[in-house]
N, C-alpha and C positions, 0 to 999 in steps of 0.2 A: 834098446827096447824102452828104457826109462825115458829117453828123450821123446819118443813117440807118444807115451802116455801123458807127459807133461804138456806137450803141445796140443793135446786134445781137450784140455781143460777149458771150461766155459767162463771166460772173464768178461763177457759182454754185459754192460750195464743196461738194464731195461729202462726204456723211456717211452713217453707217449701212451698210446693205447695198450701197449704190452704191460706197462707198469700198473695199470688200473686194477685194483682188487675187485673181484666180483661182489656185488651187493645182492643180498637175498631178503625178501620180505619176511616179517615175522608171522604173517598170516595172510591167507588168500580166502576170500569169500565169493561164492557164486550166487547168482540171483539175489543180489544185495538190495535191501530196502531199508532206508533210515528215515524215521519220522521225527521232525523237529517240532516241539511244542513250546508254548509259553503260557504263563499264568498271570492273571491280573494281580491276585493276592497270593500271599504265601499259603501253600497247601498243607493240610494235615495228611496223615498216612492213607486215609480212605477217601479223600476228596477226588472227584473226577470231573464234575461239571464246570469247574472254573477254568479249565485249560482249553486251549484251542490249538489246532494244527497250523503252523506257519509255513512249513515246507515238507515235501516228501521227495527224497533223493532215491533213485533206483538205477541199478546198473547190472549188466550180466556178470561182471567180474570186478572186484576191487582188491588191490594189493596194499597191505599195511606195512609201511617202512618206519614205524615209530621206534624201532630198535637202532636207528641211526642217530648220529649227533645232530643232524638237521632233519627233524621229523617231517614226514609227508605221507600222503596216501594217493595212489594212482587209480585211475579208471581206464585201463588200456583198451577196453572194447566199447567205450562210450558211456554216456550217462544222460539221465533225464531228471530235471528238477521241476516240481510243481510248487509254485509259491502262492500263498493265500494272503490277501490283505485283510484289513480290519473288517471289511464287509463280506469276507469269505469269497471274494472274486479270485479266480485262478489265472495265473500267468505261467507259461511253460518255457523252460530253457532246455535245449538239447545240444549235444556236442559229440564228436567222434572220439575224443580223448580228454581227460581231465586230470589235474593234479591239485590237491589241497595241501597247502603248506601250513602245518599246525602252529608253528611258532610265530609266523608273521601274519596269520589270518588272511592270507592271499590265496585266491583260487585262480588257476590258469586253465582256461578252456580252449581247446584247439580242434580244428577241422570241422567245417560246416556248422559253426555255432549259430543257432537260431533262437531268438527271444520273441515269443508271441505273448503280448499283454492281453489282459481280459477284455479290453475295448477294441481289439483287432489290430493294434500297431504291431509292426514286425521289423526286427533288426536281424540282418544276416551279415556275417563276417567270418574270416578264417581263424581269427584268434581274439579272445576277449579275456580281460582280467577283472576280477571282482575283489575289492578290498572290503572284507566283512566288517572290520572295525569301524570304518567310516561310511559304510553303505554306498560306496562309490564304484562305478563300472567304467572301464576305459580300454582303448585299443589304439594302436598306431597303424593298424592294417586298413585295407580298403573295407568299405561297408555299403550296404543298401538299407535304407530306412523307409518303410512304407507306412503311411498314415492314411487309412481309408476315410477317416472323418473329414480330412481336408482334401482328399483326392491327390495327395502328393507322393512322389517317389524321389528320395534324395540319395544320390551316390556321393561318396566322399572317401577321404583318407584321414584317419585319426579322429577320435572323438572321445568325450567323456560325459557322463551323466549320472544323476542319482538313481536310486533303485526304482522309484515310481515314475520316472520320465518327466518330472515337473521341471527339472533343469537339464538342458541338453546343450552341449557345446561341441560343434563340429569344427575341426581344424581346417580342412580343405573340403569344399563341396563343389559339385557340379550336377547338372540335371535340372528337371522341371520342378519348381516349387512355387506354390501360390501363397501370397502373403495377404492377410486381411488388414485393412485400415481401421484404426480405432478413432 
């Protein structure tokens, strides 16, 4: 009888997905809206007029994983970000899923990522990264860039650009594009 109980002992070492410990968020918020503001000058406790809204992030659900060694926040049901420039012109970014990595200032947007600028330019891609520290946006995925001012639609794979589209570097391109001579 003792041999039977000794042979039933579980000596199997867990590896792979079995060994992964579950990770739980420290907080979950529904109907989440976060407004980013900036001030030109240092504000006193009652000053209001010197600040301006630079971005409004909204999402149906956000999960906060700041309780982990590598802190991050997820937006599992998608997100929308309204950006405002110095002239208060609005550009919009939407995605099906997002992750904000707090320690590296990197934002990873996934699934139907669309950027629509205030002047009608539109970028569509399945995944996009935004480096907040350097105001740099990049992807290695396929993309479609539409510029109604020039009447161009550019398709390509991999690109990077600054936040206000003044510098744009496409890695591989194909499609119809009109170039103006100077």
